[in-house]
N, CA and C of each residue as an Amber inpcrd file, in Angstrom:
protein
   462
 -60.7500000 -49.8440000 -49.7060000 -59.5040000 -49.4060000 -50.3050000
 -59.7410000 -48.2410000 -51.2640000 -60.8210000 -48.3290000 -52.0520000
 -61.1270000 -47.2360000 -52.9800000 -61.4300000 -45.9480000 -52.2340000
 -62.0940000 -46.0610000 -51.1150000 -62.4270000 -44.8800000 -50.3110000
 -61.1500000 -44.1960000 -49.8260000 -60.2050000 -44.9800000 -49.3870000
 -58.9310000 -44.4240000 -48.9130000 -58.2030000 -43.7190000 -50.0550000
 -58.1940000 -44.3140000 -51.2360000 -57.5450000 -43.6910000 -52.3890000
 -58.2350000 -42.3810000 -52.7800000 -59.5630000 -42.3520000 -52.7370000
 -60.3020000 -41.1380000 -53.0560000 -60.0000000 -40.0400000 -52.0410000
 -59.9690000 -40.3910000 -50.7660000 -59.6550000 -39.4100000 -49.7270000
 -58.2320000 -38.8810000 -49.8720000 -57.3140000 -39.7620000 -50.2080000
 -55.9310000 -39.3700000 -50.4280000 -55.8260000 -38.4170000 -51.6210000
 -56.5450000 -38.7110000 -52.6940000 -56.5370000 -37.8470000 -53.8810000
 -57.1130000 -36.4700000 -53.5570000 -58.1960000 -36.4180000 -52.8000000
 -58.8000000 -35.1420000 -52.3970000 -57.8300000 -34.3520000 -51.5210000
 -57.1690000 -35.0230000 -50.6070000 -56.2010000 -34.3700000 -49.7350000
 -55.0630000 -33.7590000 -50.5410000 -54.5430000 -34.4810000 -51.5120000
 -53.4520000 -33.9840000 -52.3510000 -53.9150000 -32.7910000 -53.1790000
 -55.1040000 -32.8770000 -53.7670000 -55.6220000 -31.7760000 -54.5750000
 -55.8330000 -30.5150000 -53.7490000 -56.3690000 -30.6650000 -52.5550000
 -56.6270000 -29.5100000 -51.6910000 -55.3360000 -28.8880000 -51.1910000
 -54.3470000 -29.7070000 -50.8890000 -53.0940000 -29.1670000 -50.3780000
 -52.3220000 -28.4110000 -51.4570000 -52.5270000 -28.7460000 -52.6990000
 -51.8250000 -28.0740000 -53.7930000 -52.4360000 -26.7140000 -54.1120000
 -53.6440000 -26.4680000 -53.6660000 -54.2810000 -25.2040000 -53.9990000
 -53.8410000 -24.0770000 -53.0760000 -53.1010000 -24.3770000 -52.0200000
 -52.6300000 -23.3730000 -51.0820000 -51.1120000 -23.2690000 -51.1600000
 -50.6330000 -22.0260000 -51.3740000 -49.1890000 -21.8030000 -51.4420000
 -48.8350000 -20.5590000 -50.6430000 -47.6090000 -20.5170000 -50.1680000
 -47.0990000 -19.3220000 -49.4990000 -46.4140000 -18.4620000 -50.5530000
 -46.6630000 -17.1660000 -50.4760000 -45.9960000 -16.2380000 -51.3890000
 -45.3280000 -15.1450000 -50.5690000 -44.4070000 -14.4090000 -51.1980000
 -43.7430000 -13.2980000 -50.5290000 -44.6950000 -12.1210000 -50.4140000
 -44.4880000 -11.3140000 -49.3850000 -45.3030000 -10.1090000 -49.2100000
 -44.7990000  -9.0360000 -50.1710000 -45.5430000  -8.8270000 -51.2300000
 -45.2460000  -7.7810000 -52.2060000 -46.5400000  -7.0160000 -52.4540000
 -46.6620000  -5.8080000 -51.8890000 -47.9160000  -5.0560000 -51.9980000
 -48.4360000  -4.8930000 -53.4290000 -47.5570000  -4.6590000 -54.3910000
 -48.0230000  -4.4970000 -55.7780000 -48.6580000  -5.7780000 -56.3050000
 -48.0650000  -6.9090000 -55.9770000 -48.6070000  -8.1980000 -56.4140000
 -49.9520000  -8.4800000 -55.7440000 -50.0440000  -8.1560000 -54.4690000
 -51.2960000  -8.3790000 -53.7370000 -52.3920000  -7.4900000 -54.3120000
 -52.0660000  -6.2430000 -54.6150000 -53.0490000  -5.3360000 -55.2350000
 -53.5290000  -5.8790000 -56.5710000 -52.6000000  -6.4050000 -57.3630000
 -52.9660000  -6.9650000 -58.6730000 -53.8870000  -8.1670000 -58.5130000
 -53.6050000  -9.0160000 -57.5260000 -54.4770000 -10.1770000 -57.2840000
 -55.8520000  -9.7440000 -56.7970000 -55.9030000  -8.6850000 -55.9880000
 -57.1970000  -8.1720000 -55.5300000 -58.0090000  -7.6570000 -56.7180000
 -57.3410000  -6.9780000 -57.6470000 -58.0310000  -6.4700000 -58.8410000
 -58.5350000  -7.6110000 -59.7240000 -57.8670000  -8.7610000 -59.6630000
 -58.2900000  -9.9240000 -60.4490000 -59.3740000 -10.7390000 -59.7400000
 -59.8270000 -10.2690000 -58.5850000 -60.9390000 -10.9400000 -57.9180000
 -60.5930000 -11.7250000 -56.6680000 -59.3250000 -11.7620000 -56.2770000
 -58.9830000 -12.4560000 -55.0320000 -59.5150000 -11.6680000 -53.8360000
 -59.9570000 -12.3900000 -52.8330000 -60.3890000 -11.7800000 -51.5850000
 -59.1660000 -11.6980000 -50.6810000 -58.8900000 -10.4990000 -50.1830000
 -57.7220000 -10.3010000 -49.3240000 -58.1740000 -10.3420000 -47.8730000
 -57.4200000 -11.0860000 -47.0760000 -57.6960000 -11.1820000 -45.6480000
 -56.4530000 -10.7650000 -44.8810000 -56.6730000 -10.1130000 -43.7650000
 -55.5760000  -9.7920000 -42.8520000 -55.9110000 -10.4690000 -41.5320000
 -55.0840000 -11.4150000 -41.1400000 -55.3310000 -12.2280000 -39.9390000
 -56.7470000 -12.8030000 -39.9550000 -57.0950000 -13.3870000 -41.1090000
 -58.3670000 -14.0850000 -41.3230000 -59.6040000 -13.1790000 -41.3700000
 -59.4120000 -11.8740000 -41.4980000 -60.5270000 -10.9370000 -41.6240000
 -60.4550000 -10.2810000 -42.9990000 -61.5500000 -10.3020000 -43.7380000
 -61.5650000  -9.7060000 -45.0740000 -61.3270000  -8.2060000 -45.0050000
 -60.4600000  -7.7210000 -45.9070000 -60.1130000  -6.3000000 -45.9740000
 -60.0120000  -5.8790000 -47.4340000 -60.0480000  -4.5820000 -47.6570000
 -59.7130000  -4.0320000 -48.9630000 -58.2610000  -3.5990000 -48.8620000
 -57.3940000  -4.2990000 -49.5750000 -55.9590000  -4.0700000 -49.4350000
 -55.5750000  -2.6430000 -49.7970000 -56.3210000  -2.0440000 -50.6950000
 -56.0620000  -0.6610000 -51.1070000 -56.1010000   0.2940000 -49.9140000
 -56.8540000  -0.0770000 -48.8840000 -57.0010000   0.7760000 -47.7100000
 -56.2470000   0.2390000 -46.4960000 -55.1740000  -0.4890000 -46.7350000
 -54.4090000  -1.0860000 -45.6490000 -52.9240000  -0.8440000 -45.8780000
 -52.2880000  -0.1770000 -44.9350000 -50.8470000   0.0700000 -45.0000000
 -50.1860000  -0.7400000 -43.8940000 -49.4130000  -1.7460000 -44.2920000
 -48.8040000  -2.6710000 -43.3300000 -47.3030000  -2.4800000 -43.2210000
 -46.7780000  -2.8340000 -42.0670000 -45.3390000  -2.8780000 -41.8430000
 -44.8340000  -4.2070000 -42.4060000 -44.0250000  -4.1700000 -43.4680000
 -43.5280000  -5.4290000 -44.0550000 -42.7690000  -6.2950000 -43.0520000
 -42.1440000  -5.6540000 -42.0490000 -41.4050000  -6.4110000 -41.0320000
 -42.3350000  -7.1450000 -40.0680000 -43.6210000  -6.8070000 -40.1030000
 -44.5800000  -7.4610000 -39.2190000 -45.3880000  -8.5420000 -39.9440000
 -45.0560000  -8.8140000 -41.1970000 -45.7770000  -9.8470000 -41.9490000
 -45.0690000 -11.1800000 -41.7420000 -45.7830000 -12.1190000 -41.1510000
 -45.2230000 -13.4540000 -40.8960000 -45.2480000 -14.2970000 -42.1610000
 -46.4230000 -14.3220000 -42.8270000 -46.5600000 -15.0930000 -44.0540000
 -47.7900000 -14.6350000 -44.8290000 -47.7800000 -14.9610000 -46.1110000
 -48.9220000 -14.6800000 -46.9790000 -49.3090000 -16.0070000 -47.6180000
 -50.5570000 -16.4080000 -47.4020000 -51.0290000 -17.6990000 -47.9050000
 -52.0510000 -17.4440000 -49.0070000 -51.7370000 -17.9660000 -50.1760000
 -52.6230000 -17.8160000 -51.3350000 -53.3730000 -19.1230000 -51.5360000
 -54.6960000 -19.0320000 -51.5800000 -55.5300000 -20.2000000 -51.8300000
 -56.1460000 -20.0330000 -53.2160000 -55.6390000 -20.7710000 -54.1730000
 -56.1130000 -20.6650000 -55.5520000 -57.5360000 -21.1840000 -55.7170000
 -57.8860000 -22.1850000 -54.9470000 -59.2090000 -22.7870000 -55.0630000
 -60.3090000 -21.7970000 -54.6500000 -60.0940000 -21.1000000 -53.5190000
 -61.0890000 -20.1560000 -53.0110000 -60.8010000 -18.7140000 -53.4440000
 -59.7060000 -18.5060000 -54.1730000 -59.2820000 -17.1670000 -54.6220000
 -59.1750000 -16.2020000 -53.4390000 -58.4550000 -16.6630000 -52.3990000
 -58.2200000 -15.8130000 -51.2330000 -56.7210000 -15.6650000 -51.0120000
 -56.3810000 -14.5950000 -50.3360000 -54.9980000 -14.3190000 -49.9560000
 -55.0450000 -13.8730000 -48.5010000 -54.4150000 -14.6120000 -47.6080000
 -54.4580000 -14.2890000 -46.1920000 -53.0850000 -13.8190000 -45.7350000
 -53.0280000 -12.5800000 -45.2650000 -51.7860000 -12.0100000 -44.7470000
 -51.8030000 -12.2060000 -43.2380000 -50.8190000 -12.9380000 -42.7370000
 -50.7360000 -13.2300000 -41.3000000 -49.6090000 -12.3840000 -40.7120000
 -49.9320000 -11.6440000 -39.6490000 -48.9150000 -10.7940000 -39.0330000
 -48.1710000 -11.5350000 -37.9340000 -46.9360000 -11.0900000 -37.6930000
 -46.1440000 -11.6560000 -36.6010000 -46.7530000 -11.2570000 -35.2620000
 -47.2140000 -10.0090000 -35.1930000 -47.8260000  -9.4960000 -33.9780000
 -49.2850000  -9.1500000 -34.2610000 -50.2030000 -10.0550000 -33.9480000
 -51.6200000  -9.7840000 -34.2420000 -52.2030000  -8.6370000 -33.4290000
 -51.4670000  -8.1530000 -32.4210000 -51.9450000  -7.0590000 -31.5800000
 -51.3340000  -5.7130000 -31.9690000 -50.6960000  -5.6480000 -33.1400000
 -50.1010000  -4.3760000 -33.5460000 -51.2010000  -3.3280000 -33.6940000
 -50.8400000  -2.0830000 -33.4320000 -51.8290000  -1.0090000 -33.4160000
 -51.9160000  -0.3090000 -34.7570000 -53.1340000   0.0770000 -35.1000000
 -53.4040000   0.7880000 -36.3420000 -54.0150000   2.1370000 -36.0250000
 -53.8030000   3.0680000 -36.9350000 -54.4540000   4.3680000 -36.8350000
 -55.2480000   4.5780000 -38.1190000 -56.4350000   5.1040000 -37.9590000
 -57.2760000   5.4090000 -39.1110000 -56.6930000   6.6210000 -39.8370000
 -56.6740000   6.5900000 -41.1590000 -56.1110000   7.6720000 -41.9580000
 -56.7640000   9.0130000 -41.6840000 -58.0870000   9.0140000 -41.5100000
 -58.7990000  10.2630000 -41.2320000 -58.4450000  10.7860000 -39.8480000
 -58.2960000   9.8850000 -38.8640000 -57.9090000  10.3060000 -37.5170000
 -56.5140000  10.9180000 -37.5220000 -55.5870000  10.3400000 -38.2920000
 -54.2440000  10.8980000 -38.4150000 -54.3120000  12.2790000 -39.0590000
 -55.1050000  12.4040000 -40.1180000 -55.3010000  13.6770000 -40.8000000
 -55.8420000  14.7350000 -39.8310000 -56.8510000  14.3780000 -39.0550000
 -57.4440000  15.3120000 -38.0910000 -56.4320000  15.6930000 -37.0040000
 -55.6340000  14.7350000 -36.5600000 -54.6140000  14.9970000 -35.5380000
 -53.6090000  16.0230000 -36.0540000 -53.1630000  15.8490000 -37.2970000
 -52.2070000  16.7920000 -37.8830000 -52.8650000  18.1600000 -38.0830000
 -54.1070000  18.1840000 -38.5230000 -54.8370000  19.4550000 -38.6740000
 -54.9220000  20.1960000 -37.3450000 -55.2050000  19.4720000 -36.2750000
 -55.3060000  20.0950000 -34.9470000 -53.9580000  20.5950000 -34.4550000
 -52.8960000  19.8320000 -34.7330000 -51.5490000  20.2450000 -34.3240000
 -51.1050000  21.5140000 -35.0490000 -51.3710000  21.5470000 -36.3400000
 -50.8660000  22.6470000 -37.1770000 -51.8440000  23.8180000 -37.2900000
 -53.0930000  23.5950000 -36.9060000 -54.1540000  24.5980000 -37.0450000
 -54.3250000  25.0350000 -38.4980000 -54.1770000  24.0740000 -39.4230000
 -54.2920000  24.3680000 -40.8430000 -55.2630000  23.4020000 -41.5130000
 -55.8160000  23.8760000 -42.6230000 -56.6020000  23.0140000 -43.5040000
 -55.7400000  22.6880000 -44.7160000 -56.0920000  21.6390000 -45.4090000
 -55.3150000  21.2250000 -46.5790000 -56.2500000  20.9280000 -47.7430000
 -55.7770000  21.2430000 -48.9420000 -56.5620000  20.9760000 -50.1410000
 -56.3840000  19.5430000 -50.6270000 -55.2690000  18.9360000 -50.2320000
 -54.9550000  17.5900000 -50.7130000 -54.1120000  16.8670000 -49.6770000
 -54.3560000  15.5650000 -49.5280000 -53.5500000  14.7190000 -48.6520000
 -52.9150000  13.6380000 -49.5160000 -51.5970000  13.5140000 -49.4050000
 -50.8530000  12.5050000 -50.1530000 -50.1310000  11.6270000 -49.1410000
 -50.3620000  10.3110000 -49.2510000 -49.7100000   9.3580000 -48.3500000
 -48.8970000   8.3960000 -49.1930000 -47.5980000   8.3880000 -48.9570000
 -46.6720000   7.5410000 -49.7230000 -46.8800000   7.6910000 -51.2270000
 -47.0610000   8.9350000 -51.6610000 -47.1790000   9.2200000 -53.0850000
 -48.5670000   9.0340000 -53.6750000 -49.5420000   8.6430000 -52.8570000
 -50.8970000   8.3950000 -53.3480000 -51.8420000   9.4550000 -52.7830000
 -52.5430000  10.1930000 -53.6540000 -53.5130000  11.1680000 -53.1490000
 -54.7520000  10.4690000 -52.5940000 -55.2620000  10.9890000 -51.4820000
 -56.4360000  10.4120000 -50.8340000 -57.5110000  11.4690000 -50.6570000
 -58.7490000  11.0860000 -50.9590000 -59.8930000  11.9460000 -50.6640000
 -60.2480000  11.7490000 -49.1940000 -61.0950000  12.6210000 -48.6860000
 -61.5100000  12.5070000 -47.2920000 -62.2240000  11.1820000 -47.0280000
 -63.0680000  10.7530000 -47.9660000 -63.7790000   9.4820000 -47.7650000
 -62.8160000   8.2980000 -47.8150000 -61.7880000   8.3640000 -48.6680000
 -60.7830000   7.3010000 -48.7010000 -59.9900000   7.2610000 -47.3950000
 -59.7010000   8.4330000 -46.8430000 -58.9720000   8.4850000 -45.5740000
 -59.7510000   7.7990000 -44.4600000 -61.0710000   7.8970000 -44.5050000
 -61.9010000   7.2650000 -43.4710000 -61.8070000   5.7430000 -43.5390000
 -61.5170000   5.1990000 -44.7170000 -61.3940000   3.7460000 -44.8850000
 -59.9730000   3.2480000 -44.6410000 -59.0030000   4.1510000 -44.7050000
 -57.5910000   3.7700000 -44.6250000 -57.1740000   3.3950000 -43.2120000
 -56.4670000   2.2630000 -43.0840000 -55.8930000   1.8210000 -41.8110000
 -54.3750000   1.7370000 -41.9820000 -53.6430000   2.4150000 -41.1090000
 -52.1760000   2.4640000 -41.1850000 -51.6000000   1.8310000 -39.9320000
 -50.7340000   0.8580000 -40.1220000 -50.0560000   0.2640000 -38.9700000
 -49.1560000   1.3500000 -38.3730000 -49.3350000   1.6330000 -37.0930000
 -48.6580000   2.7790000 -36.4790000 -47.1370000   2.7200000 -36.5750000
 -46.5800000   1.5330000 -36.5970000 -45.1230000   1.4040000 -36.6180000
 -44.4990000   1.9250000 -37.9170000 -45.2930000   2.1340000 -38.9700000
 -44.7190000   2.6130000 -40.2280000 -44.9460000   4.1020000 -40.4670000
 -45.7030000   4.7560000 -39.5790000 -45.8720000   6.2070000 -39.7150000
 -44.5400000   6.8650000 -39.4060000 -44.0510000   7.7010000 -40.3430000
 -42.7470000   8.3210000 -40.1720000 -42.8610000   9.8040000 -39.8420000
 -43.4470000  10.5760000 -40.7650000 -43.5120000  12.0160000 -40.5620000
 -44.4940000  12.6430000 -41.5390000 -44.7170000  13.9110000 -41.3640000
 -45.5300000  14.6450000 -42.3300000 -44.8300000  15.9460000 -42.6980000
 -45.1920000  16.4510000 -43.8590000 -44.6550000  17.7170000 -44.3430000
 -45.8020000  18.4740000 -44.9960000 -45.7740000  19.7800000 -44.8450000
 -46.7970000  20.6190000 -45.4490000 -46.1490000  21.4310000 -46.5620000
 -46.6800000  21.3010000 -47.7650000 -46.2430000  22.1440000 -48.8760000
 -47.2250000  23.3070000 -48.9650000 -46.7240000  24.4960000 -48.7020000
 -47.5930000  25.6710000 -48.7140000 -47.9130000  26.0700000 -50.1450000
 -48.9050000  26.9180000 -50.2810000 -49.2940000  27.4210000 -51.6080000
 -48.1200000  28.1460000 -52.2630000 -47.3490000  28.8990000 -51.4710000
 -46.1830000  29.6070000 -52.0210000 -45.1440000  28.6420000 -52.5700000
 -44.8450000  27.5920000 -51.8070000 -43.8770000  26.5890000 -52.2750000
 -44.3550000  25.9180000 -53.5560000 -45.6310000  25.6060000 -53.5920000
 -46.1850000  24.9440000 -54.7740000 -46.1450000  25.8440000 -56.0020000
 -46.4620000  27.1150000 -55.8160000 -46.4820000  28.0480000 -56.9450000
 -45.0880000  28.3060000 -57.5040000 -44.0630000  28.2190000 -56.6670000
 -42.6850000  28.4320000 -57.1120000 -42.1740000  27.2820000 -57.9720000
 -42.6330000  26.0820000 -57.6780000 -42.0310000  24.9060000 -58.3200000
 -42.8790000  24.2690000 -59.4100000 -44.1900000  24.3910000 -59.3200000
 -45.0530000  23.6350000 -60.2260000 -46.2720000  24.4570000 -60.6170000
 -46.7670000  24.1960000 -61.8100000 -48.0140000  24.7950000 -62.2470000
 -49.0830000  23.7150000 -62.2460000 -50.1680000  23.9640000 -61.5310000
 -51.2640000  23.0140000 -61.4340000 -52.4950000  23.5700000 -62.1310000
 -53.3510000  22.6900000 -62.5620000 -54.6420000  23.0930000 -63.1240000
 -55.5940000  23.5080000 -62.0240000 -55.2970000  23.0810000 -60.8220000
 -56.1440000  23.3540000 -59.6720000 -55.3760000  24.2240000 -58.6850000
 -56.0750000  25.0610000 -57.9640000 -55.4500000  25.9080000 -56.9590000
 -55.3750000  25.1590000 -55.6250000 -54.2280000  25.2430000 -54.9850000
 -54.0370000  24.6210000 -53.6750000 -53.6900000  25.7210000 -52.6700000
 -54.6400000  26.6070000 -52.4230000 -54.4090000  27.7560000 -51.5470000
 -54.0890000  27.3520000 -50.1190000 -54.6310000  26.2250000 -49.6700000
 -54.3820000  25.7590000 -48.3000000 -53.1820000  24.8320000 -48.2020000
 -52.5640000  24.5200000 -49.3230000 -51.3990000  23.6560000 -49.3050000
 -51.7500000  22.1780000 -49.3890000 -50.6930000  21.3940000 -49.3980000
 -50.8170000  19.9410000 -49.5110000 -50.1460000  19.3070000 -48.3050000
 -50.8060000  18.3410000 -47.7060000 -50.2440000  17.5720000 -46.6040000
 -49.6480000  16.2940000 -47.1870000 -48.3670000  16.0970000 -46.9310000
 -47.6840000  14.8820000 -47.3860000 -47.3160000  14.0530000 -46.1660000
 -47.8420000  12.8450000 -46.1090000 -47.5520000  11.9260000 -45.0040000
 -46.6320000  10.8420000 -45.5340000 -45.5110000  10.6620000 -44.8350000
 -44.5190000   9.6820000 -45.2560000 -44.5910000   8.4600000 -44.3460000
 -44.6070000   7.2970000 -44.9670000 -44.5730000   6.0280000 -44.2470000
 -43.2390000   5.3620000 -44.5070000 -42.7860000   4.5410000 -43.5720000
 -41.5100000   3.8200000 -43.7380000 -41.6280000   2.7730000 -44.8080000
């Protein structure tokens, strides 16, 4: 009888350490900074380098005991594009180089782009701000002679 009670107590304690939370990228980033391990479909990822379609998120499971957060997608076969590959594709299309790449308001270095994975369904469009456009509207400490590539996600 004591064994059954102990097993029941362990089961209750373990079940309480796992909760479902809403998909909120800012909250997930904050938890990652606090030491939580982020997983996407049971694979460890750096959330900072992952752009997901919120409509494709089935659930987010937070495990307080193991300090993990698992994001489960509705479609585990959804396609992703690497940020650097997207950058190279746009460079080839436009035949231009860029001094800076900004994706959804966040500047990315070339090495960061190589780590970035973007769910293809959220890629919307890109815009190029030329050096002339930049000089007319803003004063920068740095020169952007080749312009800035702005990639917009849904």
